[in-house]
Each structure stands twice: as structure tokens, then as C-alpha cells.
C-alpha positions in Angstrom: 116.7 35.6 80.6 116.3 32.0 80.3 114.9 30.0 83.6 117.2 28.8 86.0 116.1 25.4 85.2 119.0 23.3 84.9 120.6 25.0 88.2 117.6 24.8 89.9 117.1 20.5 89.1 120.7 20.4 90.0 120.6 21.2 93.8 117.6 19.5 94.4 119.7 16.4 94.3 121.7 17.6 97.0 125.2 17.1 95.7 128.0 18.8 96.4 129.8 20.8 93.3 133.4 21.4 92.4 134.7 24.6 92.0 136.7 26.2 89.5 140.0 26.7 90.4 142.5 27.7 87.7 145.3 24.9 87.0 143.4 22.1 88.4 139.8 21.6 86.9 140.4 20.8 83.5 138.6 18.1 81.9 140.6 14.4 83.4 140.0 15.8 87.5 136.2 17.0 86.6 135.8 13.6 85.0 137.0 11.9 88.2 134.8 14.1 90.5 131.8 13.8 88.5 132.5 9.9 89.0 132.1 10.1 92.4 128.9 12.5 92.5 129.9 16.4 91.9 126.6 17.4 91.4 128.2 19.4 88.6 131.4 20.5 87.6 133.1 24.2 86.8 135.9 24.8 84.6 139.0 26.5 85.0 138.1 30.1 84.2 138.6 31.6 80.5 139.3 34.9 79.4 136.5 36.0 77.7 139.6 38.5 75.8 141.0 35.7 74.8 138.6 34.1 72.4 136.8 37.9 71.4 141.0 38.0 69.9 141.2 34.4 68.2 143.4 32.6 70.6 142.9 29.1 71.1 144.1 29.0 74.9 140.8 30.0 76.0 138.9 27.7 73.0 141.0 24.7 75.0 140.4 25.6 79.0 137.0 25.3 78.7 136.9 21.9 76.2 135.0 19.4 77.8 136.0 15.5 77.7 133.5 13.7 75.5 130.2 12.9 76.7 130.7 15.5 79.2 127.2 16.3 81.2 126.1 19.4 82.6 129.3 21.6 81.8 129.6 24.7 83.7 132.2 26.8 81.7 133.6 30.1 84.0 134.6 32.9 81.9 136.2 35.9 83.5 136.7 39.5 81.9 135.6 43.3 83.1 134.1 44.4 79.8 130.4 43.9 79.0 130.4 43.3 75.8 133.6 41.4 75.5 132.0 39.1 78.1 128.9 39.0 76.1 131.4 38.3 72.7 132.8 35.5 74.6 130.5 33.7 76.1 129.1 33.4 72.9 131.8 31.8 71.7 132.0 29.4 74.3 128.8 28.5 74.0 128.6 28.2 70.1 131.6 26.0 70.6 130.2 23.7 73.5 127.3 24.0 74.1 127.3 24.4 78.1 124.5 23.8 80.4 125.7 27.4 82.1 128.2 29.6 82.0 129.6 31.3 85.0 130.9 34.9 85.7 134.5 34.9 88.2 134.0 37.7 90.2 136.5 35.9 93.2 139.8 35.1 91.6 142.3 37.5 94.0 145.1 36.9 91.8 146.9 40.2 91.6 147.4 39.6 86.9 143.8 39.6 87.4 142.3 41.5 89.8 144.8 44.3 87.4 142.7 44.0 84.9 139.8 44.7 86.8 138.5 41.5 86.7 138.1 38.9 89.3 137.6 39.9 92.6 137.9 43.6 91.8 134.2 43.5 90.5 133.4 43.5 93.8 134.2 47.3 93.6 131.4 47.9 91.3 128.5 46.8 91.8 126.5 48.2 88.1 129.8 47.1 85.9 129.2 43.6 87.3 125.8 43.6 86.9 125.5 45.3 83.4 128.2 42.4 82.8 125.7 39.6 83.6 122.8 41.1 82.1 124.6 40.9 78.8 126.4 37.9 79.1 122.8 36.9 79.6 121.1 38.4 76.8 124.4 36.6 74.6 123.0 33.1 75.1 120.3 30.9 76.1 121.1 29.1 79.0 121.5 30.2 83.1 124.5 32.8 83.9 125.4 32.2 87.3 128.5 34.2 89.1 131.0 33.2 91.9 131.6 35.7 93.9 133.7 36.4 97.3 131.9 38.7 100.0 133.8 42.0 98.9 137.1 43.6 97.6 138.8 44.7 101.0 135.1 45.2 102.8 132.4 43.6 102.7 129.8 44.3 100.0 128.2 41.5 99.2 124.8 41.7 99.4 124.5 45.3 97.7 126.4 43.5 94.9 124.6 39.9 95.1 121.2 42.3 95.0 122.1 44.0 91.8 123.3 40.8 90.3 119.8 39.1 90.8 118.5 42.1 89.5 120.8 41.6 86.3 119.2 38.3 85.7 121.8 35.9 87.5 120.4 32.0 88.1 122.6 31.5 90.8 125.2 32.8 92.9 128.2 31.4 94.6 129.6 33.3 97.5 132.7 31.9 98.7 133.1 33.2 102.4 136.1 35.6 102.6 137.4 39.0 100.6 139.6 39.2 98.2 141.8 41.0 100.9 141.4 37.5 102.9 142.6 35.3 99.9 142.3 31.9 101.6 143.3 33.2 105.3 141.2 33.1 108.3 137.9 31.2 108.4 135.1 31.2 105.8 132.7 32.7 106.9 129.7 30.9 106.2 127.1 33.4 108.7 127.5 36.0 105.8 127.0 33.6 103.4 123.6 32.3 104.9 122.2 36.8 105.4 123.0 37.0 101.8 120.8 33.8 100.6 118.1 35.3 102.8 117.4 38.1 101.2 117.8 36.5 97.5 115.2 35.0 96.0 117.7 33.3 93.5 119.7 29.9 94.4 123.0 30.8 97.0 126.0 27.8 96.9 128.5 28.2 99.8 132.4 27.4 98.9 135.2 27.5 101.6 136.3 25.2 104.2 134.4 22.2 103.1 136.8 19.0 103.5 134.5 16.4 105.4 131.3 15.2 105.1 130.1 16.6 108.2 131.1 20.4 107.1 129.0 19.5 104.0 126.0 18.1 105.7 126.4 21.6 108.5 126.5 24.1 105.4 124.0 22.2 103.6 121.7 22.2 106.9 121.2 25.9 106.6 119.6 25.2 102.9 122.6 26.8 100.9 124.0 24.6 98.0 127.6 23.8 99.1 130.8 23.8 96.7 134.0 22.2 97.7 137.1 23.8 95.9 140.5 23.3 97.7 138.9 20.5 99.8 139.1 18.7 96.8 142.5 18.7 95.1 144.3 15.3 96.2 141.0 14.2 97.0 138.3 13.9 94.2 136.5 11.3 96.1 135.3 14.2 98.7 131.9 13.9 97.2 131.6 10.1 97.8 132.5 10.8 101.3 129.7 13.7 101.1 127.2 11.2 100.6 128.7 8.7 103.0 130.7 6.1 100.9 133.9 4.9 101.8 136.8 4.7 99.4 139.8 2.5 99.7 143.4 3.0 99.9 144.0 0.4 97.1 140.6 2.4 95.6 142.6 5.5 96.5 145.9 5.0 94.6 144.1 3.2 91.1 142.0 6.6 91.5 146.1 8.4 91.1 146.9 6.4 88.4 144.1 7.2 86.4 143.9 10.1 87.2 147.2 10.4 86.2 146.3 8.6 82.7 143.7 10.4 81.7 145.9 13.5 82.2 148.2 11.7 79.5 145.8 11.3 77.4 144.3 14.4 77.2 147.5 16.6 76.7 148.7 14.3 74.5 152.8 14.0 75.4 154.2 12.7 78.6 155.2 16.4 79.7 151.5 16.3 80.9 153.2 14.7 84.0 155.7 17.1 85.2 153.0 19.0 85.4 151.0 16.8 87.2 153.2 16.9 89.7 152.0 19.2 91.6 148.5 16.8 91.6 150.8 14.1 92.8 151.8 15.7 95.7 148.3 16.8 96.4 147.3 13.5 96.4 150.7 12.2 98.8 149.6 14.7 101.3 145.8 12.4 101.8 147.3 9.2 101.1 150.0 7.8 103.7 151.0 4.9 101.4 152.0 8.1 99.3 153.6 9.9 101.9 157.3 8.2 101.1 157.0 9.1 97.3 157.2 12.9 97.8 160.7 13.5 96.7 159.9 10.9 93.7 156.9 12.8 92.7 159.0 15.8 92.3 161.2 14.2 89.9 158.6 12.5 87.3 158.9 13.0 83.7 156.7 10.0 82.4 153.8 8.1 82.6 156.2 4.7 83.0 158.0 5.7 85.6 155.2 7.2 88.0 153.4 3.7 87.1 156.4 1.9 88.4 157.2 3.9 91.4 152.8 3.4 92.5 152.3 -0.2 91.7 155.3 -0.7 93.6 154.3 1.5 96.9 152.9 0.1 99.9 148.7 -0.5 99.7 149.1 -1.7 96.0 147.9 -5.0 97.1 145.3 -4.4 98.9 141.5 -4.6 97.9 140.6 -2.1 94.9 143.7 -1.9 93.5 143.5 -4.2 90.8 143.0 -1.3 87.8 147.2 -0.2 89.0 148.3 -2.0 86.3 148.6 -0.1 82.6 146.0 0.7 80.2 146.3 1.6 77.4 142.8 3.3 76.2 140.9 6.1 77.3 138.1 7.8 75.5 139.8 11.4 76.4 140.6 13.3 73.1 144.3 15.0 73.1 144.4 18.9 73.5 147.7 21.2 73.2 149.0 21.5 76.3 151.0 24.5 75.1 147.4 26.6 75.2 147.0 25.6 79.3 147.7 27.9 81.5 149.0 25.9 85.2 149.9 29.3 87.3 146.9 30.0 88.2 146.3 29.5 92.6 143.2 27.8 93.7 140.0 29.9 94.3 
């Protein structure tokens, strides 16, 4: 197994990490979060079986933007040989810095195939997946898991994964049965970290600099998922930086322009509505546009809406004017899934 130099080096930077979220952490969003200071950013989850069967969807979901540093691709699957083969396909295609196994997704279409958080019920099978995936690629392999499926058994699973060669574990502080209800249990995450020799990153309910600092003070890495939706600048805020209203508005349009360029058509703007509603929830100057955002169909319509919004004349909003250049190549929109809940 390769040494976990990548994760150790990146965690030493003391920065928060962008969590994988299906339907959200595509190349444009990862690019923005990295700019604001995310230590690394994990892709949406890719089906190992789809890769092995030759379906293009998984290859496109894992695609990096040009020059993307520290790429970590998340893969899901329930069969060790299939996950290993899929991981090798991703490595040969994109040479990521690391691969991550999804063991946290609670969505039925994933768990119904004995993947995602369902693997929490079978520690030895999960360990075999990590072992075979690690043998298939020359980069570190990590896993993102929950406290358990219905009951808490995270320590048993974590020890098995560590023994199998996992370089790092991320633990979301809820069981799969809880989904996103209640509060994430960071005490349970800390207890796991105390029993392992590999690094542990915690996840769940981190939305502010104070929350990041408190979790990081436990000696844990900190991953931010839903707290970054509509707020990719949260990674800068965790370092004490302040982002102006004008800069936020410019960022929304940049995100839309990057998305339009990445997917190659205005249909991407229709899919982008979910992101727009997240931004409207976080930026008061955009709240009056919620209804309009749900109807927008083209980039030019969106540009007109935002450039006429309150705050568009404030410092930092200079980049609201249309831009015609981007360095993100296009991908095939039809191969990308947008229908999973963030995890």
C-alpha cells in the first residue's frame, strides 16, 4: 500500500475540506471552493460498476477541470473486484491524488445495491474493497463513512478499514438511519480518532468559522458539505477572511458561467437553479429573485437578473459584466446525474 503522504501533507495545512455531494461537487463548484481555500475537494460519487461496464457517465462525473490540483475521486460499489477495476479506470484516465470509497450515502437507490452506507453492516466486505482498491492503484485510498447504519458500530468498521490499508477516514457524525436529522455527534468522531493511527476527518453541521475552529481543536480534520452550498466562500471565512456582497454576487455569476461552459449548453442553467436557490438563501440581496431563479433558462437571463439586483454597484461587483472566456472544457450534460441529496 502507498504511504498516505498526500493526506498527511494536506491536513497539515489546517484547512477545511470540501465534502463529496452528488449533484453539487462538479468541476465548477470544486474550482470555486479550492480558490477560497478548501484543502482538497472530492468529486461526486462515481459508480464503479458503470465504469467497468463502459458507461461514460462515471468517467464524466470524475473528470477534473484543466489543471485541477489534488484531485480526489469518490467511487461507490459493493463488490471488491468491481470497485478495484473501476478505481483503476479512473486512475488511468485522470491520475487523481487519491481515491475515496463512499460508505456514507443513505439514499435507497445506492443502499439498495448494498453500496454506500449499507457497507457499514459488513465491515469485512468493506475492508476487502479498500484492500483490493488499494492494491489496484498507486495512490492513497480513503473512505467516508457514518457512525453506523442503524446502530453505531463505526469503531469496528474503522479498525477493519485501517487494517485493510486505508490512508484516511472521514466520519459523518450521524447514522444512515438519521440521514441529516438531529445533530452530528463529534464526540463519537473524536472517540474513533483516538483509537486509530491513521488521520480522521470529521463531517457534519460545520457552517461557521467558530464551528470549524472548535472541531479542528479536537485534532481532527474538518470536512464541510451542506455548509458550503450557496457559500463556497465558507472556506475563506474559516480562515478569518470576509467576502463582500459585491464579491458574492460576482461569484454567483462566475459559477453560472463556469457551469454553462463546462456542460456546453444553456440547459445547464436550468439544472443550476438548485444552486441559485442556495445562493438566494445565503445572500439577502438575492432573496427577492427566488421566483425568477426558478424560471431562468439562459445565462443571459441570469446575468440580467443579477446585474440589476441590489448590491450590484457595491465594491467587489466589478466582475458582474459578461465574460466570454473560460478555461473549463465542455462535458456531456446528459451523462451527469443531478438527483442525489447531498450527504
